[in-house]
C-alpha positions as CSV (number, residue, x, y, z in Angstrom):
1,M,-199.2,12.6,68.5
2,E,-199.4,14.7,65.3
3,L,-201.9,17.1,63.9
4,R,-202.3,16.7,60.1
5,V,-203.5,19.7,58.3
6,L,-204.4,20.2,54.6
7,S,-204.8,23.7,53.1
8,L,-207.1,23.8,50.1
9,Y,-206.0,26.2,47.3
10,P,-203.4,27.9,49.4
11,E,-202.2,30.0,46.5
12,Q,-205.6,31.2,45.3
13,M,-207.5,31.5,48.6
14,N,-205.1,33.4,50.9
15,I,-206.2,37.0,51.3
16,Y,-206.6,39.0,54.6
17,A,-203.5,37.4,56.3
18,D,-205.5,34.2,56.8
19,R,-202.3,32.2,56.3
20,G,-201.7,33.2,59.9
21,N,-204.4,30.7,61.0
22,I,-202.2,27.8,59.8
23,L,-199.1,29.3,61.5
24,F,-200.9,29.8,64.7
25,L,-202.1,26.1,64.7
26,Q,-198.5,25.0,64.1
27,R,-197.1,27.1,66.9
28,R,-199.7,25.9,69.4
29,C,-198.9,22.3,68.5
30,E,-195.1,22.8,68.7
31,W,-195.3,24.6,72.0
32,R,-197.0,21.5,73.4
33,G,-194.7,18.9,71.8
34,I,-197.4,17.9,69.3
35,G,-196.2,17.0,65.8
36,F,-197.5,19.2,62.9
37,L,-197.8,18.0,59.3
38,H,-199.0,20.6,56.8
39,A,-199.6,20.2,53.1
40,G,-201.6,22.0,50.3
41,A,-203.9,20.8,47.6
42,G,-204.4,23.1,44.6
43,P,-206.3,23.0,41.3
44,G,-206.6,19.4,40.0
45,E,-204.9,17.8,42.9
46,P,-206.8,15.0,44.7
47,V,-207.6,14.9,48.4
48,D,-207.2,11.8,50.6
49,P,-210.0,12.2,53.3
50,A,-208.2,9.8,55.7
51,A,-204.8,11.4,55.5
52,Y,-205.6,14.6,57.3
53,D,-207.8,15.6,60.2
54,L,-208.1,19.4,59.8
55,F,-208.9,20.9,56.4
56,Y,-208.7,24.7,55.8
57,I,-209.8,27.0,53.1
58,G,-209.5,30.7,53.2
59,G,-210.9,33.6,51.2
60,G,-210.0,34.8,47.7
61,Q,-210.7,37.4,45.1
62,D,-213.7,36.8,42.9
63,R,-211.7,35.6,39.9
64,D,-209.9,33.1,42.0
65,Q,-213.1,32.0,43.8
66,R,-214.7,31.3,40.4
67,A,-211.9,29.1,39.3
68,V,-211.7,27.3,42.7
69,A,-215.4,26.6,42.8
70,A,-215.5,24.7,39.6
71,D,-212.3,22.8,40.4
72,M,-213.3,22.0,44.0
73,V,-216.6,20.5,42.9
74,S,-215.1,18.4,40.1
75,T,-211.9,17.2,41.9
76,K,-212.5,17.3,45.7
77,Q,-216.2,17.4,46.6
78,R,-216.7,13.7,47.2
79,E,-213.6,13.4,49.3
80,L,-214.2,16.5,51.4
81,T,-217.8,15.4,52.0
82,A,-216.6,12.0,53.2
83,A,-214.0,13.6,55.5
84,A,-216.7,15.9,57.0
85,D,-219.0,13.0,57.5
86,E,-216.3,11.0,59.2
87,G,-215.6,13.7,61.8
88,A,-212.7,15.7,60.2
89,V,-212.4,19.3,61.2
90,L,-213.1,21.7,58.3
91,L,-212.5,25.4,58.9
92,A,-213.7,27.6,56.0
93,V,-213.3,31.4,56.1
94,C,-215.0,34.1,54.1
95,G,-214.9,32.9,50.4
96,G,-214.2,29.4,51.6
97,Y,-217.3,29.6,53.8
98,Q,-219.4,30.6,50.9
99,L,-218.2,27.6,49.0
100,L,-219.4,25.2,51.7
101,G,-223.0,25.8,50.6
102,H,-225.1,24.8,47.7
103,S,-224.2,27.7,45.5
104,Y,-222.7,31.2,45.5
105,Q,-223.9,34.0,43.3
106,L,-221.2,36.1,41.6
107,G,-222.7,38.8,39.5
108,E,-225.2,37.1,37.2
109,E,-223.4,33.8,37.6
110,K,-224.2,31.1,40.1
111,L,-221.2,29.1,41.1
112,P,-221.5,25.6,42.5
113,G,-220.7,24.8,46.1
114,L,-219.7,21.7,48.0
115,G,-223.1,21.2,49.5
116,I,-221.5,20.3,52.8
117,A,-223.6,22.9,54.7
118,D,-227.3,23.9,54.0
119,L,-226.8,27.5,52.9
120,E,-226.9,29.7,49.9
121,T,-225.0,32.9,49.2
122,V,-226.7,35.6,47.1
123,R,-226.1,39.1,45.9
124,E,-228.5,41.8,47.1
125,P,-228.7,45.6,46.7
126,G,-226.7,47.4,49.4
127,P,-223.1,48.0,50.4
128,R,-220.5,45.5,51.3
129,L,-220.7,44.3,54.9
130,I,-217.4,45.6,56.3
131,G,-216.1,46.1,59.8
132,N,-215.1,44.5,63.1
133,V,-217.5,41.9,64.4
134,A,-218.1,39.9,67.6
135,I,-220.3,36.9,68.0
136,E,-221.4,34.6,70.8
137,A,-220.9,30.9,70.1
138,D,-221.4,27.7,72.1
139,L,-219.3,24.8,70.8
140,G,-220.3,22.6,73.6
141,E,-218.4,24.1,76.5
142,G,-220.5,27.2,77.2
143,S,-221.0,30.5,75.4
144,R,-217.8,32.2,74.3
145,L,-217.0,35.3,72.4
146,I,-215.4,35.2,68.9
147,A,-214.0,38.4,67.5
148,G,-212.7,39.2,64.0
149,F,-213.2,41.3,60.9
150,E,-215.6,40.9,58.0
151,N,-215.6,42.1,54.5
152,H,-218.1,40.5,52.1
153,G,-220.5,41.5,49.4
154,G,-222.5,38.3,49.4
155,R,-225.3,37.6,51.8
156,T,-225.5,34.1,53.2
157,Y,-228.7,32.5,54.3
158,L,-228.9,29.3,56.3
159,G,-231.4,26.6,55.3
160,P,-233.6,24.7,57.8
161,G,-231.0,22.1,58.2
162,A,-228.2,24.5,59.2
163,Q,-227.0,25.7,62.6
164,P,-225.3,29.1,62.9
165,L,-221.8,29.3,64.4
166,G,-223.1,32.1,66.6
167,T,-225.3,35.1,67.1
168,V,-224.1,38.6,66.3
169,V,-223.2,40.8,69.2
170,S,-221.7,43.6,67.1
171,G,-221.3,43.8,63.3
172,H,-223.2,42.4,60.3
173,G,-222.9,38.7,60.3
174,N,-224.2,36.5,57.5
175,N,-226.6,38.9,55.9
176,D,-227.1,41.9,58.3
177,R,-230.7,40.7,58.8
178,D,-231.2,37.6,60.8
179,G,-228.6,38.1,63.5
180,F,-226.6,34.9,62.7
181,E,-223.0,34.5,61.8
182,G,-221.3,31.5,60.2
183,V,-222.4,27.9,60.1
184,R,-221.6,24.8,62.2
185,R,-222.2,21.2,61.2
186,D,-220.6,18.5,63.3
187,N,-216.9,19.5,63.1
188,V,-217.3,21.8,60.1
189,I,-217.2,25.5,60.8
190,G,-217.7,28.3,58.3
191,T,-217.4,32.0,59.1
192,Y,-216.9,35.4,57.6
193,L,-214.5,36.3,60.5
194,H,-210.9,36.7,59.4
195,G,-207.9,39.0,59.8
196,P,-206.9,36.2,60.8
197,L,-209.4,34.5,63.0
198,L,-207.4,32.1,65.2
199,P,-204.7,34.3,66.6
200,K,-207.5,36.6,67.9
201,N,-209.4,33.6,69.4
202,S,-206.8,31.2,70.8
203,W,-209.5,29.1,72.6
204,L,-211.1,28.4,69.2
205,A,-207.7,27.2,67.8
206,D,-207.3,24.8,70.7
207,H,-210.8,23.5,70.3
208,L,-210.1,22.7,66.6
209,I,-206.8,21.1,67.5
210,A,-208.5,18.9,70.1
211,L,-211.3,17.8,67.7
212,A,-208.8,16.9,65.0
213,L,-206.6,14.9,67.3
214,E,-209.7,13.1,68.7
215,R,-210.5,11.9,65.2
216,R,-207.0,10.5,64.7
217,Y,-206.4,9.0,68.1
218,G,-209.9,8.1,69.3
219,A,-210.0,10.3,72.4
220,R,-210.0,14.0,72.9
221,P,-206.7,15.1,74.5
222,D,-206.4,17.5,77.4
223,L,-204.2,20.1,75.9
224,D,-201.5,21.6,78.2
225,P,-202.3,25.3,79.0
226,L,-200.1,27.9,77.4
227,P,-199.1,31.3,78.6
228,D,-201.6,33.3,76.5
229,E,-201.0,36.8,77.6
230,L,-200.4,38.1,74.1
231,E,-203.2,36.0,72.7
232,A,-205.6,37.4,75.4
233,A,-204.5,40.9,74.5
234,A,-205.2,40.3,70.8
235,H,-208.6,39.0,71.6
236,E,-209.4,41.9,73.9
237,S,-208.3,44.4,71.2
238,A,-210.5,42.7,68.6
239,R,-213.4,42.6,71.0
240,Q,-213.1,46.3,71.9
241,A,-212.8,47.2,68.2
242,A,-216.0,45.3,67.4
243,Q,-218.0,46.8,70.3
244,S,-216.8,50.4,70.1
């Protein structure tokens, strides 16, 4: 059994220590004896939607996000949409989350998005939305808490066809107005939570691993439990920071 992961634009979209998400997935697979294959796809490089089962895109600086947006739409949109439609896991964080939607406003410029999720990101008057954040999310196994850190100037609004990842317990969320955070569509998850996200929420990492393996092998595996004392402490620290 092997988890196959593709990082999109790993050199451009890699701020806020979010490379730790990939390392955390790798370690949790290795500790269970699950193979781990990881590759990257940068500007101009094609994507095979059948070759990988978990796709990841992190956040980037505005200049990098501008370049990535145009390249992603021209060289990867069709393949990533096909992968999402066929049940692949796609985790998009911060700037990557914004690129899941129809468009992203950067200054006076409107950048194209993948259109995989029904959302728009705009610029509005007001400060950046920065701080620790906690949300309640139900991914099919009951409500769980996800904790992390957010830092975004854009405000994201979900369309009528979109489901939020969760509701804000503490922090700003998508736009500091509607109480929603992130987006979820089938096995696609977009969120502003980083710092990185998965080491602070080990149950979410395992959920994504199981979904991706189910796509490859046809049945969702029962993952062996791991001694998660350190992971639990990291989650509790992030939760307390968000709710203090």
